[in-house]
Structure formats: structure tokens, C-alpha cells
N, CA, C, O and the ligand as a Tripos MOL2 file, in Angstrom:
@<TRIPOS>MOLECULE
protein
  305   303    77     0     0
PROTEIN
NO_CHARGES

@<TRIPOS>ATOM
      1 N         -37.3770  150.9850  -60.8590 N.3       1 MET1
      2 CA        -38.3490  149.7600  -60.9730 C.3       1 MET1
      3 C         -39.4470  150.0490  -60.0530 C.2       1 MET1
      4 O         -39.1580  149.9350  -58.8620 O.2       1 MET1
      5 N         -40.5710  150.3780  -60.3200 N.am      2 THR2
      6 CA        -41.7800  150.4830  -59.4150 C.3       2 THR2
      7 C         -42.3190  149.0710  -59.0820 C.2       2 THR2
      8 O         -42.2610  148.1130  -59.8530 O.2       2 THR2
      9 N         -42.8540  149.0620  -57.8260 N.am      3 ALA3
     10 CA        -43.3020  147.8760  -57.3700 C.3       3 ALA3
     11 C         -44.8740  147.8340  -57.6640 C.2       3 ALA3
     12 O         -45.7340  148.1420  -56.8380 O.2       3 ALA3
     13 N         -45.0980  147.4300  -58.8950 N.am      4 ASP4
     14 CA        -46.4070  147.3630  -59.2100 C.3       4 ASP4
     15 C         -47.0680  145.9240  -58.7440 C.2       4 ASP4
     16 O         -46.4210  144.8780  -58.8090 O.2       4 ASP4
     17 N         -48.2120  145.9740  -58.3420 N.am      5 PRO5
     18 CA        -48.7290  144.6760  -57.7470 C.3       5 PRO5
     19 C         -49.0980  143.9320  -59.0720 C.2       5 PRO5
     20 O         -49.4400  144.5000  -60.1090 O.2       5 PRO5
     21 N         -48.9920  142.7010  -58.9090 N.am      6 PRO6
     22 CA        -49.4730  141.7480  -60.1570 C.3       6 PRO6
     23 C         -50.8910  141.9990  -60.6220 C.2       6 PRO6
     24 O         -51.8690  141.4820  -60.0810 O.2       6 PRO6
     25 N         -50.9410  142.7440  -61.5580 N.am      7 SER7
     26 CA        -52.2630  143.2280  -62.0200 C.3       7 SER7
     27 C         -52.8980  141.8770  -62.7470 C.2       7 SER7
     28 O         -52.2160  141.0140  -63.3000 O.2       7 SER7
     29 N         -54.2630  141.8700  -62.6380 N.am      8 ASP8
     30 CA        -55.0090  140.9110  -63.2290 C.3       8 ASP8
     31 C         -55.0400  141.2030  -64.7510 C.2       8 ASP8
     32 O         -55.0520  142.3450  -65.2120 O.2       8 ASP8
     33 N         -55.0540  139.9670  -65.5540 N.am      9 ASP9
     34 CA        -55.0050  139.9930  -66.9400 C.3       9 ASP9
     35 C         -56.3130  140.8490  -67.4690 C.2       9 ASP9
     36 O         -56.1900  141.7100  -68.3400 O.2       9 ASP9
     37 N         -57.4090  140.5720  -66.9370 N.am     10 SER10
     38 CA        -58.5800  141.1840  -67.3960 C.3      10 SER10
     39 C         -58.6170  142.5880  -67.3890 C.2      10 SER10
     40 O         -59.2680  143.2180  -68.2230 O.2      10 SER10
     41 N         -57.8550  143.1980  -66.3610 N.am     11 ALA11
     42 CA        -57.9340  144.5390  -66.0150 C.3      11 ALA11
     43 C         -57.2780  145.3680  -67.0830 C.2      11 ALA11
     44 O         -57.5430  146.5680  -67.1540 O.2      11 ALA11
     45 N         -56.3700  144.7530  -67.9870 N.am     12 GLN12
     46 CA        -55.7220  145.3690  -68.8660 C.3      12 GLN12
     47 C         -56.2860  145.2990  -70.4180 C.2      12 GLN12
     48 O         -55.8810  145.9570  -71.3770 O.2      12 GLN12
     49 N         -57.2500  144.3950  -70.3880 N.am     13 ARG13
     50 CA        -57.8540  144.2530  -71.6780 C.3      13 ARG13
     51 C         -58.9830  145.1330  -72.0310 C.2      13 ARG13
     52 O         -59.7310  145.5500  -71.1470 O.2      13 ARG13
     53 N         -59.1470  145.4300  -73.2310 N.am     14 PRO14
     54 CA        -60.3910  146.1500  -73.4760 C.3      14 PRO14
     55 C         -61.6250  145.0110  -73.2190 C.2      14 PRO14
     56 O         -61.4860  143.7890  -73.2820 O.2      14 PRO14
     57 N         -62.7710  145.6970  -72.9360 N.am     15 ALA15
     58 CA        -63.9680  144.9220  -72.5670 C.3      15 ALA15
     59 C         -64.4940  144.3160  -73.7410 C.2      15 ALA15
     60 O         -65.2790  143.3750  -73.6230 O.2      15 ALA15
     61 N         -64.1450  144.7560  -74.9020 N.am     16 ALA16
     62 CA        -64.7170  144.2130  -76.1970 C.3      16 ALA16
     63 C         -64.1490  143.0090  -76.6960 C.2      16 ALA16
     64 O         -64.5360  142.4770  -77.7370 O.2      16 ALA16
     65 N         -63.1740  142.5360  -75.9220 N.am     17 VAL17
     66 CA        -62.5030  141.1870  -76.4150 C.3      17 VAL17
     67 C         -63.3920  140.0090  -76.2360 C.2      17 VAL17
     68 O         -63.7290  139.6960  -75.0950 O.2      17 VAL17
     69 N         -63.7600  139.3970  -77.1620 N.am     18 ARG18
     70 CA        -64.7240  138.3040  -76.8950 C.3      18 ARG18
     71 C         -64.1530  136.9260  -77.6980 C.2      18 ARG18
     72 O         -64.8530  136.1200  -78.3100 O.2      18 ARG18
     73 N         -62.8030  136.8890  -77.5360 N.am     19 VAL19
     74 CA        -62.3120  135.5940  -78.1010 C.3      19 VAL19
     75 C         -62.2890  134.5230  -77.0380 C.2      19 VAL19
     76 O         -62.2270  133.3380  -77.3650 O.2      19 VAL19
     77 N         -62.3340  134.8690  -75.8850 N.am     20 THR20
     78 CA        -62.2740  133.8230  -74.8430 C.3      20 THR20
     79 C         -63.6470  133.1980  -74.8580 C.2      20 THR20
     80 O         -63.7150  131.9730  -74.7540 O.2      20 THR20
     81 N         -64.7300  133.9050  -74.9760 N.am     21 SER21
     82 CA        -66.1150  133.5260  -74.7680 C.3      21 SER21
     83 C         -66.3340  132.9480  -76.2370 C.2      21 SER21
     84 O         -66.9000  133.6810  -77.0480 O.2      21 SER21
     85 N         -65.9480  131.7650  -76.5990 N.am     22 ALA22
     86 CA        -66.0510  131.3070  -77.9860 C.3      22 ALA22
     87 C         -67.5180  130.9810  -78.2930 C.2      22 ALA22
     88 O         -68.2090  130.3000  -77.5360 O.2      22 ALA22
     89 N         -67.9380  131.4880  -79.4110 N.am     23 LYS23
     90 CA        -69.3250  131.1180  -79.8710 C.3      23 LYS23
     91 C         -69.3450  130.7100  -81.3490 C.2      23 LYS23
     92 O         -68.4740  131.1010  -82.1260 O.2      23 LYS23
     93 N         -70.3360  129.9320  -81.7120 N.am     24 CYS24
     94 CA        -70.2410  129.4680  -83.0210 C.3      24 CYS24
     95 C         -70.3320  130.7840  -83.8880 C.2      24 CYS24
     96 O         -71.0480  131.7320  -83.5660 O.2      24 CYS24
     97 N         -69.4770  130.7530  -85.1080 N.am     25 VAL25
     98 CA        -69.7220  131.8960  -85.8580 C.3      25 VAL25
     99 C         -70.8710  131.8970  -86.6700 C.2      25 VAL25
    100 O         -71.2120  132.9210  -87.2620 O.2      25 VAL25
    101 N         -71.4810  130.8710  -86.7490 N.am     26 ARG26
    102 CA        -72.7960  130.8780  -87.4680 C.3      26 ARG26
    103 C         -73.9930  131.0140  -86.6470 C.2      26 ARG26
    104 O         -74.7870  131.9180  -86.9080 O.2      26 ARG26
    105 N         -74.2060  130.2010  -85.6690 N.am     27 CYS27
    106 CA        -75.4110  130.3190  -84.9550 C.3      27 CYS27
    107 C         -75.2360  130.8070  -83.4730 C.2      27 CYS27
    108 O         -76.2100  130.9230  -82.7290 O.2      27 CYS27
    109 N         -73.9920  131.0790  -83.0890 N.am     28 GLY28
    110 CA        -73.8250  131.6630  -81.8220 C.3      28 GLY28
    111 C         -73.8930  130.7510  -80.4850 C.2      28 GLY28
    112 O         -73.7710  131.1790  -79.3370 O.2      28 GLY28
    113 N         -74.1180  129.3560  -80.8800 N.am     29 GLU29
    114 CA        -73.9570  128.4950  -79.7630 C.3      29 GLU29
    115 C         -72.5160  128.2960  -79.2820 C.2      29 GLU29
    116 O         -71.5580  128.5760  -80.0020 O.2      29 GLU29
    117 N         -72.3930  127.8110  -78.0620 N.am     30 PRO30
    118 CA        -71.0880  127.6530  -77.4430 C.3      30 PRO30
    119 C         -70.4830  126.5740  -78.4720 C.2      30 PRO30
    120 O         -71.0390  125.6220  -79.0210 O.2      30 PRO30
    121 N         -69.1060  127.0580  -78.5520 N.am     31 VAL31
    122 CA        -68.2070  126.2290  -79.5270 C.3      31 VAL31
    123 C         -67.7310  124.9120  -78.8280 C.2      31 VAL31
    124 O         -67.3560  124.8820  -77.6560 O.2      31 VAL31
    125 N         -67.7730  124.0180  -79.5110 N.am     32 GLN32
    126 CA        -67.0180  122.7140  -79.1000 C.3      32 GLN32
    127 C         -65.5830  122.7000  -79.6070 C.2      32 GLN32
    128 O         -65.3360  122.8150  -80.8080 O.2      32 GLN32
    129 N         -64.7280  122.5710  -78.7650 N.am     33 PRO33
    130 CA        -63.2600  122.5540  -79.0920 C.3      33 PRO33
    131 C         -62.9320  121.7750  -80.3190 C.2      33 PRO33
    132 O         -62.0440  122.1600  -81.0800 O.2      33 PRO33
    133 N         -63.6460  120.6540  -80.5430 N.am     34 ARG34
    134 CA        -63.1870  119.7270  -81.6820 C.3      34 ARG34
    135 C         -63.8370  120.3880  -82.9740 C.2      34 ARG34
    136 O         -63.4760  120.0420  -84.0990 O.2      34 ARG34
    137 N         -64.7250  121.2660  -82.7810 N.am     35 ASN35
    138 CA        -65.4010  121.8360  -83.8640 C.3      35 ASN35
    139 C         -65.0690  123.2580  -84.2360 C.2      35 ASN35
    140 O         -65.4540  123.8430  -85.2490 O.2      35 ASN35
    141 N         -64.3370  123.7100  -83.3210 N.am     36 ARG36
    142 CA        -64.0050  125.1710  -83.5410 C.3      36 ARG36
    143 C         -63.6900  125.7220  -84.9480 C.2      36 ARG36
    144 O         -63.0920  125.0010  -85.7460 O.2      36 ARG36
    145 N         -64.0330  126.8560  -85.2510 N.am     37 PRO37
    146 CA        -64.9610  127.8470  -84.5110 C.3      37 PRO37
    147 C         -66.4130  127.5180  -84.5090 C.2      37 PRO37
    148 O         -67.2500  128.4080  -84.3620 O.2      37 PRO37
    149 N         -66.6940  126.4430  -84.6450 N.am     38 PHE38
    150 CA        -68.3230  126.0630  -84.7830 C.3      38 PHE38
    151 C         -68.6990  125.3700  -83.6080 C.2      38 PHE38
    152 O         -67.8570  124.9110  -82.8370 O.2      38 PHE38
    153 N         -69.9990  125.2630  -83.4180 N.am     39 CYS39
    154 CA        -70.6380  124.4740  -82.3210 C.3      39 CYS39
    155 C         -70.6640  123.1260  -82.6070 C.2      39 CYS39
    156 O         -70.5730  122.2800  -81.7170 O.2      39 CYS39
    157 N         -70.7990  122.8140  -83.9570 N.am     40 SER40
    158 CA        -70.9840  121.4830  -84.3800 C.3      40 SER40
    159 C         -70.4870  121.1650  -85.6720 C.2      40 SER40
    160 O         -70.2180  122.1330  -86.3830 O.2      40 SER40
    161 N         -70.3150  120.1020  -86.1090 N.am     41 GLN41
    162 CA        -69.8150  119.6590  -87.3750 C.3      41 GLN41
    163 C         -70.8880  120.1390  -88.4800 C.2      41 GLN41
    164 O         -70.5800  120.3380  -89.6550 O.2      41 GLN41
    165 N         -72.0690  120.2850  -88.0030 N.am     42 ARG42
    166 CA        -73.1710  120.6630  -88.8890 C.3      42 ARG42
    167 C         -72.8220  122.2030  -89.4650 C.2      42 ARG42
    168 O         -72.8360  122.5180  -90.6550 O.2      42 ARG42
    169 N         -72.5330  123.0050  -88.4360 N.am     43 CYS43
    170 CA        -72.2100  124.4220  -88.7820 C.3      43 CYS43
    171 C         -70.9780  124.4450  -89.4980 C.2      43 CYS43
    172 O         -70.8540  125.2720  -90.4020 O.2      43 CYS43
    173 N         -70.0140  123.6300  -89.2170 N.am     44 ALA44
    174 CA        -68.6110  123.5630  -89.8210 C.3      44 ALA44
    175 C         -69.0060  123.3640  -91.3500 C.2      44 ALA44
    176 O         -68.5840  124.0990  -92.2430 O.2      44 ALA44
    177 N         -69.8150  122.3510  -91.5400 N.am     45 ASP45
    178 CA        -70.1710  122.0070  -93.0020 C.3      45 ASP45
    179 C         -70.7900  123.1120  -93.6790 C.2      45 ASP45
    180 O         -70.4680  123.4820  -94.8080 O.2      45 ASP45
    181 N         -71.8020  123.7020  -92.8730 N.am     46 ALA46
    182 CA        -72.6330  124.9750  -93.5720 C.3      46 ALA46
    183 C         -71.6270  126.0510  -93.9690 C.2      46 ALA46
    184 O         -71.6380  126.6480  -95.0460 O.2      46 ALA46
    185 N         -70.8200  126.2160  -93.0480 N.am     47 ASP47
    186 CA        -69.9290  127.2280  -93.3530 C.3      47 ASP47
    187 C         -68.9980  126.8840  -94.4570 C.2      47 ASP47
    188 O         -68.7740  127.7830  -95.2670 O.2      47 ASP47
    189 N         -68.4710  125.8400  -94.6120 N.am     48 LEU48
    190 CA        -67.5990  125.4660  -95.6040 C.3      48 LEU48
    191 C         -68.4590  125.5870  -97.0120 C.2      48 LEU48
    192 O         -68.0020  126.1440  -98.0100 O.2      48 LEU48
    193 N         -69.5840  125.0720  -96.9560 N.am     49 GLY49
    194 CA        -70.5190  125.2460  -98.1880 C.3      49 GLY49
    195 C         -70.6690  126.5810  -98.5860 C.2      49 GLY49
    196 O         -70.6070  126.8380  -99.7890 O.2      49 GLY49
    197 N         -70.8910  127.6360  -97.6150 N.am     50 SER50
    198 CA        -70.9860  129.0270  -98.0590 C.3      50 SER50
    199 C         -69.6380  129.4900  -98.5890 C.2      50 SER50
    200 O         -69.6130  130.3810  -99.4380 O.2      50 SER50
    201 N         -68.5270  128.9410  -98.1420 N.am     51 TRP51
    202 CA        -67.3040  129.4520  -98.7470 C.3      51 TRP51
    203 C         -67.1990  128.9800 -100.0780 C.2      51 TRP51
    204 O         -66.6350  129.6770 -100.9210 O.2      51 TRP51
    205 N         -67.7010  127.8190 -100.3750 N.am     52 PHE52
    206 CA        -67.6540  127.5110 -101.8480 C.3      52 PHE52
    207 C         -68.6480  128.0470 -102.6800 C.2      52 PHE52
    208 O         -68.5280  127.9290 -103.8990 O.2      52 PHE52
    209 N         -69.5570  128.5860 -102.2140 N.am     53 THR53
    210 CA        -70.5510  129.4040 -102.9510 C.3      53 THR53
    211 C         -70.0970  131.0030 -103.0670 C.2      53 THR53
    212 O         -70.6600  131.7890 -103.8290 O.2      53 THR53
    213 N         -69.0660  131.3370 -102.2500 N.am     54 GLY54
    214 CA        -68.3980  132.4670 -102.5150 C.3      54 GLY54
    215 C         -69.2060  133.7050 -102.0120 C.2      54 GLY54
    216 O         -68.8350  134.8190 -102.3840 O.2      54 GLY54
    217 N         -70.2080  133.5890 -101.2500 N.am     55 ARG55
    218 CA        -70.9880  134.5050 -100.8120 C.3      55 ARG55
    219 C         -70.7630  134.8250  -99.2840 C.2      55 ARG55
    220 O         -71.4480  135.6620  -98.6940 O.2      55 ARG55
    221 N         -69.7840  134.1210  -98.7020 N.am     56 TYR56
    222 CA        -69.4740  134.3640  -97.4480 C.3      56 TYR56
    223 C         -68.0680  134.2580  -97.1620 C.2      56 TYR56
    224 O         -67.3630  133.2860  -97.4340 O.2      56 TYR56
    225 N         -67.6380  135.5240  -96.4880 N.am     57 ARG57
    226 CA        -66.2160  135.4980  -96.2860 C.3      57 ARG57
    227 C         -65.9840  135.9070  -94.7970 C.2      57 ARG57
    228 O         -66.7170  136.6630  -94.1590 O.2      57 ARG57
    229 N         -64.9850  135.3640  -94.3930 N.am     58 VAL58
    230 CA        -64.4120  135.5330  -93.0730 C.3      58 VAL58
    231 C         -63.0080  135.7830  -92.9030 C.2      58 VAL58
    232 O         -62.1660  135.0260  -93.3850 O.2      58 VAL58
    233 N         -62.6830  136.9140  -92.1720 N.am     59 GLU59
    234 CA        -61.2670  137.1680  -91.9630 C.3      59 GLU59
    235 C         -60.8880  136.6290  -90.7170 C.2      59 GLU59
    236 O         -61.5030  136.9730  -89.7070 O.2      59 GLU59
    237 N         -59.9230  135.8030  -90.6550 N.am     60 THR60
    238 CA        -59.5250  135.1370  -89.5050 C.3      60 THR60
    239 C         -58.2370  135.8220  -89.1270 C.2      60 THR60
    240 O         -57.1550  135.3650  -89.4960 O.2      60 THR60
    241 N         -58.3370  136.8750  -88.4210 N.am     61 ASN61
    242 CA        -57.0700  137.3650  -87.8270 C.3      61 ASN61
    243 C         -56.7040  136.7760  -86.5660 C.2      61 ASN61
    244 O         -55.5630  136.8470  -86.1100 O.2      61 ASN61
    245 N         -57.7110  136.1670  -85.9740 N.am     62 GLU62
    246 CA        -57.4830  135.6270  -84.7010 C.3      62 GLU62
    247 C         -57.1450  134.0530  -84.8610 C.2      62 GLU62
    248 O         -57.8970  133.2010  -85.3340 O.2      62 GLU62
    249 N         -55.8700  133.8730  -84.3680 N.am     63 ALA63
    250 CA        -55.5640  132.2440  -84.5180 C.3      63 ALA63
    251 C         -56.3810  131.5120  -83.4860 C.2      63 ALA63
    252 O         -56.6620  131.9900  -82.3870 O.2      63 ALA63
    253 N         -56.7260  130.3810  -83.8920 N.am     64 PRO64
    254 CA        -57.4650  129.4620  -82.8440 C.3      64 PRO64
    255 C         -56.5530  129.0250  -81.9300 C.2      64 PRO64
    256 O         -55.7530  128.0950  -82.0360 O.2      64 PRO64
    257 N         -56.7840  129.9470  -80.8160 N.am     65 THR65
    258 CA        -55.9440  129.6270  -79.6270 C.3      65 THR65
    259 C         -56.3920  128.5440  -78.7230 C.2      65 THR65
    260 O         -57.5990  128.4490  -78.4970 O.2      65 THR65
    261 N         -55.5690  127.7260  -78.1870 N.am     66 VAL66
    262 CA        -56.0860  126.5870  -77.5140 C.3      66 VAL66
    263 C         -56.0450  127.0280  -75.9440 C.2      66 VAL66
    264 O         -56.8010  126.4370  -75.1730 O.2      66 VAL66
    265 N         -55.3060  127.9040  -75.5180 N.am     67 GLY67
    266 CA        -55.2330  128.3130  -74.1200 C.3      67 GLY67
    267 C         -55.6950  129.6910  -73.8520 C.2      67 GLY67
    268 O         -55.9740  130.3600  -74.8470 O.2      67 GLY67
    269 N         -55.8220  130.2150  -72.7340 N.am     68 PRO68
    270 CA        -56.5960  131.3100  -72.3750 C.3      68 PRO68
    271 C         -55.6380  132.6210  -72.6290 C.2      68 PRO68
    272 O         -56.1020  133.7560  -72.7390 O.2      68 PRO68
    273 N         -54.4120  132.3490  -72.6980 N.am     69 ASP69
    274 CA        -53.4410  133.3970  -72.9540 C.3      69 ASP69
    275 C         -53.2870  133.7980  -74.4270 C.2      69 ASP69
    276 O         -53.1120  132.9710  -75.3220 O.2      69 ASP69
    277 N         -53.3680  135.1810  -74.6270 N.am     70 GLN70
    278 CA        -53.2170  135.4890  -76.0040 C.3      70 GLN70
    279 C         -52.4540  136.9090  -75.9630 C.2      70 GLN70
    280 O         -52.9830  137.9780  -75.6610 O.2      70 GLN70
    281 N         -51.2560  136.7320  -76.2860 N.am     71 ASP71
    282 CA        -50.3420  137.9790  -76.1820 C.3      71 ASP71
    283 C         -50.4120  138.8210  -77.4230 C.2      71 ASP71
    284 O         -50.0400  139.9950  -77.4010 O.2      71 ASP71
    285 N         -50.8800  138.2470  -78.5050 N.am     72 GLU72
    286 CA        -50.9610  139.0400  -79.6970 C.3      72 GLU72
    287 C         -51.9210  140.2370  -79.6140 C.2      72 GLU72
    288 O         -51.7300  141.1800  -80.3820 O.2      72 GLU72
    289 N         -52.7980  140.2640  -78.8600 N.am     73 ASP73
    290 CA        -53.8370  141.2840  -78.8450 C.3      73 ASP73
    291 C         -53.1640  142.4520  -78.2360 C.2      73 ASP73
    292 O         -53.4510  143.5490  -78.7170 O.2      73 ASP73
    293 N         -52.4070  142.4100  -77.3620 N.am     74 GLU74
    294 CA        -51.7990  143.5130  -76.5180 C.3      74 GLU74
    295 C         -50.4830  143.9530  -77.2400 C.2      74 GLU74
    296 O         -49.8180  144.8790  -76.7760 O.2      74 GLU74
    297 N         -50.1340  143.3370  -78.2970 N.am     75 ASN75
    298 CA        -48.8970  143.7450  -79.0050 C.3      75 ASN75
    299 C         -49.1260  144.6920  -80.2900 C.2      75 ASN75
    300 O         -48.3540  144.6110  -81.2450 O.2      75 ASN75
    301 N         -50.0980  145.4990  -80.2860 N.am     76 SER76
    302 CA        -50.4290  146.1560  -81.3470 C.3      76 SER76
    303 C         -49.4450  147.2540  -81.6100 C.2      76 SER76
    304 O         -49.5920  147.9940  -82.5830 O.2      76 SER76
    305 ZN        -73.3670  126.5520  -84.8000 Zn       77 ZN77
@<TRIPOS>BOND
     1     1     2 1
     2     2     3 1
     3     3     4 2
     4     3     5 am
     5     5     6 1
     6     6     7 1
     7     7     8 2
     8     7     9 am
     9     9    10 1
    10    10    11 1
    11    11    12 2
    12    11    13 am
    13    13    14 1
    14    14    15 1
    15    15    16 2
    16    15    17 am
    17    17    18 1
    18    18    19 1
    19    19    20 2
    20    19    21 am
    21    21    22 1
    22    22    23 1
    23    23    24 2
    24    23    25 am
    25    25    26 1
    26    26    27 1
    27    27    28 2
    28    27    29 am
    29    29    30 1
    30    30    31 1
    31    31    32 2
    32    31    33 am
    33    33    34 1
    34    34    35 1
    35    35    36 2
    36    35    37 am
    37    37    38 1
    38    38    39 1
    39    39    40 2
    40    39    41 am
    41    41    42 1
    42    42    43 1
    43    43    44 2
    44    43    45 am
    45    45    46 1
    46    46    47 1
    47    47    48 2
    48    47    49 am
    49    49    50 1
    50    50    51 1
    51    51    52 2
    52    51    53 am
    53    53    54 1
    54    54    55 1
    55    55    56 2
    56    55    57 am
    57    57    58 1
    58    58    59 1
    59    59    60 2
    60    59    61 am
    61    61    62 1
    62    62    63 1
    63    63    64 2
    64    63    65 am
    65    65    66 1
    66    66    67 1
    67    67    68 2
    68    67    69 am
    69    69    70 1
    70    70    71 1
    71    71    72 2
    72    71    73 am
    73    73    74 1
    74    74    75 1
    75    75    76 2
    76    75    77 am
    77    77    78 1
    78    78    79 1
    79    79    80 2
    80    79    81 am
    81    81    82 1
    82    82    83 1
    83    83    84 2
    84    83    85 am
    85    85    86 1
    86    86    87 1
    87    87    88 2
    88    87    89 am
    89    89    90 1
    90    90    91 1
    91    91    92 2
    92    91    93 am
    93    93    94 1
    94    94    95 1
    95    95    96 2
    96    95    97 am
    97    97    98 1
    98    98    99 1
    99    99   100 2
   100    99   101 am
   101   101   102 1
   102   102   103 1
   103   103   104 2
   104   103   105 am
   105   105   106 1
   106   106   107 1
   107   107   108 2
   108   107   109 am
   109   109   110 1
   110   110   111 1
   111   111   112 2
   112   111   113 am
   113   113   114 1
   114   114   115 1
   115   115   116 2
   116   115   117 am
   117   117   118 1
   118   118   119 1
   119   119   120 2
   120   119   121 am
   121   121   122 1
   122   122   123 1
   123   123   124 2
   124   123   125 am
   125   125   126 1
   126   126   127 1
   127   127   128 2
   128   127   129 am
   129   129   130 1
   130   130   131 1
   131   131   132 2
   132   131   133 am
   133   133   134 1
   134   134   135 1
   135   135   136 2
   136   135   137 am
   137   137   138 1
   138   138   139 1
   139   139   140 2
   140   139   141 am
   141   141   142 1
   142   142   143 1
   143   143   144 2
   144   143   145 am
   145   145   146 1
   146   146   147 1
   147   147   148 2
   148   147   149 am
   149   149   150 1
   150   150   151 1
   151   151   152 2
   152   151   153 am
   153   153   154 1
   154   154   155 1
   155   155   156 2
   156   155   157 am
   157   157   158 1
   158   158   159 1
   159   159   160 2
   160   159   161 am
   161   161   162 1
   162   162   163 1
   163   163   164 2
   164   163   165 am
   165   165   166 1
   166   166   167 1
   167   167   168 2
   168   167   169 am
   169   169   170 1
   170   170   171 1
   171   171   172 2
   172   171   173 am
   173   173   174 1
   174   174   175 1
   175   175   176 2
   176   175   177 am
   177   177   178 1
   178   178   179 1
   179   179   180 2
   180   179   181 am
   181   181   182 1
   182   182   183 1
   183   183   184 2
   184   183   185 am
   185   185   186 1
   186   186   187 1
   187   187   188 2
   188   187   189 am
   189   189   190 1
   190   190   191 1
   191   191   192 2
   192   191   193 am
   193   193   194 1
   194   194   195 1
   195   195   196 2
   196   195   197 am
   197   197   198 1
   198   198   199 1
   199   199   200 2
   200   199   201 am
   201   201   202 1
   202   202   203 1
   203   203   204 2
   204   203   205 am
   205   205   206 1
   206   206   207 1
   207   207   208 2
   208   207   209 am
   209   209   210 1
   210   210   211 1
   211   211   212 2
   212   211   213 am
   213   213   214 1
   214   214   215 1
   215   215   216 2
   216   215   217 am
   217   217   218 1
   218   218   219 1
   219   219   220 2
   220   219   221 am
   221   221   222 1
   222   222   223 1
   223   223   224 2
   224   223   225 am
   225   225   226 1
   226   226   227 1
   227   227   228 2
   228   227   229 am
   229   229   230 1
   230   230   231 1
   231   231   232 2
   232   231   233 am
   233   233   234 1
   234   234   235 1
   235   235   236 2
   236   235   237 am
   237   237   238 1
   238   238   239 1
   239   239   240 2
   240   239   241 am
   241   241   242 1
   242   242   243 1
   243   243   244 2
   244   243   245 am
   245   245   246 1
   246   246   247 1
   247   247   248 2
   248   247   249 am
   249   249   250 1
   250   250   251 1
   251   251   252 2
   252   251   253 am
   253   253   254 1
   254   254   255 1
   255   255   256 2
   256   255   257 am
   257   257   258 1
   258   258   259 1
   259   259   260 2
   260   259   261 am
   261   261   262 1
   262   262   263 1
   263   263   264 2
   264   263   265 am
   265   265   266 1
   266   266   267 1
   267   267   268 2
   268   267   269 am
   269   269   270 1
   270   270   271 1
   271   271   272 2
   272   271   273 am
   273   273   274 1
   274   274   275 1
   275   275   276 2
   276   275   277 am
   277   277   278 1
   278   278   279 1
   279   279   280 2
   280   279   281 am
   281   281   282 1
   282   282   283 1
   283   283   284 2
   284   283   285 am
   285   285   286 1
   286   286   287 1
   287   287   288 2
   288   287   289 am
   289   289   290 1
   290   290   291 1
   291   291   292 2
   292   291   293 am
   293   293   294 1
   294   294   295 1
   295   295   296 2
   296   295   297 am
   297   297   298 1
   298   298   299 1
   299   299   300 2
   300   299   301 am
   301   301   302 1
   302   302   303 1
   303   303   304 2
@<TRIPOS>SUBSTRUCTURE
     1 MET1         2 RESIDUE 1 A MET
     2 THR2         6 RESIDUE 1 A THR
     3 ALA3        10 RESIDUE 1 A ALA
     4 ASP4        14 RESIDUE 1 A ASP
     5 PRO5        18 RESIDUE 1 A PRO
     6 PRO6        22 RESIDUE 1 A PRO
     7 SER7        26 RESIDUE 1 A SER
     8 ASP8        30 RESIDUE 1 A ASP
     9 ASP9        34 RESIDUE 1 A ASP
    10 SER10       38 RESIDUE 1 A SER
    11 ALA11       42 RESIDUE 1 A ALA
    12 GLN12       46 RESIDUE 1 A GLN
    13 ARG13       50 RESIDUE 1 A ARG
    14 PRO14       54 RESIDUE 1 A PRO
    15 ALA15       58 RESIDUE 1 A ALA
    16 ALA16       62 RESIDUE 1 A ALA
    17 VAL17       66 RESIDUE 1 A VAL
    18 ARG18       70 RESIDUE 1 A ARG
    19 VAL19       74 RESIDUE 1 A VAL
    20 THR20       78 RESIDUE 1 A THR
    21 SER21       82 RESIDUE 1 A SER
    22 ALA22       86 RESIDUE 1 A ALA
    23 LYS23       90 RESIDUE 1 A LYS
    24 CYS24       94 RESIDUE 1 A CYS
    25 VAL25       98 RESIDUE 1 A VAL
    26 ARG26      102 RESIDUE 1 A ARG
    27 CYS27      106 RESIDUE 1 A CYS
    28 GLY28      110 RESIDUE 1 A GLY
    29 GLU29      114 RESIDUE 1 A GLU
    30 PRO30      118 RESIDUE 1 A PRO
    31 VAL31      122 RESIDUE 1 A VAL
    32 GLN32      126 RESIDUE 1 A GLN
    33 PRO33      130 RESIDUE 1 A PRO
    34 ARG34      134 RESIDUE 1 A ARG
    35 ASN35      138 RESIDUE 1 A ASN
    36 ARG36      142 RESIDUE 1 A ARG
    37 PRO37      146 RESIDUE 1 A PRO
    38 PHE38      150 RESIDUE 1 A PHE
    39 CYS39      154 RESIDUE 1 A CYS
    40 SER40      158 RESIDUE 1 A SER
    41 GLN41      162 RESIDUE 1 A GLN
    42 ARG42      166 RESIDUE 1 A ARG
    43 CYS43      170 RESIDUE 1 A CYS
    44 ALA44      174 RESIDUE 1 A ALA
    45 ASP45      178 RESIDUE 1 A ASP
    46 ALA46      182 RESIDUE 1 A ALA
    47 ASP47      186 RESIDUE 1 A ASP
    48 LEU48      190 RESIDUE 1 A LEU
    49 GLY49      194 RESIDUE 1 A GLY
    50 SER50      198 RESIDUE 1 A SER
    51 TRP51      202 RESIDUE 1 A TRP
    52 PHE52      206 RESIDUE 1 A PHE
    53 THR53      210 RESIDUE 1 A THR
    54 GLY54      214 RESIDUE 1 A GLY
    55 ARG55      218 RESIDUE 1 A ARG
    56 TYR56      222 RESIDUE 1 A TYR
    57 ARG57      226 RESIDUE 1 A ARG
    58 VAL58      230 RESIDUE 1 A VAL
    59 GLU59      234 RESIDUE 1 A GLU
    60 THR60      238 RESIDUE 1 A THR
    61 ASN61      242 RESIDUE 1 A ASN
    62 GLU62      246 RESIDUE 1 A GLU
    63 ALA63      250 RESIDUE 1 A ALA
    64 PRO64      254 RESIDUE 1 A PRO
    65 THR65      258 RESIDUE 1 A THR
    66 VAL66      262 RESIDUE 1 A VAL
    67 GLY67      266 RESIDUE 1 A GLY
    68 PRO68      270 RESIDUE 1 A PRO
    69 ASP69      274 RESIDUE 1 A ASP
    70 GLN70      278 RESIDUE 1 A GLN
    71 ASP71      282 RESIDUE 1 A ASP
    72 GLU72      286 RESIDUE 1 A GLU
    73 ASP73      290 RESIDUE 1 A ASP
    74 GLU74      294 RESIDUE 1 A GLU
    75 ASN75      298 RESIDUE 1 A ASN
    76 SER76      302 RESIDUE 1 A SER
    77 ZN77       305 GROUP 0 **** ****
């Protein structure tokens, strides 16, 4: 058992991970937790409308995490 120093979480993650910096999937504004994954109810409604029209699809592989820890990403 090697004595590895407690490595920082960010050091192990690929730099491309952008889940923590939540942005509205429609307009890119900072996401409000109550409207996640949107910045506002307006965008949520707009997105929902797009769903009904069938011209907009989103694959949600990423679960709406509440906390900063996401184990699933590293368990590939
Ligand atoms: Zn928005």
C-alpha cells in the first residue's frame, strides 16, 4: 500500500467536465437550482415546448446532481 497524498479531486478529472459549472441548456445563463437545468422558468417552458414540437431532443445522461461529488463520471 503506497502512501499517496490525498489528491485533489480536480486533478483526476478531465478538463472537459462541465457539469459543475451549470449553465442553462438553452441560453447559457447561470442555472438557478430551482429551475435546473435552466436559468429560469421561462427557459424551462420554452424547452418543454420544444419537446412537444419534437424538433428538439436532449439526452440526459447526467443526473441532476445536487452536490459537487459525482462518482459516476469516473466509473466508466
Ligand atoms: Zn435560460
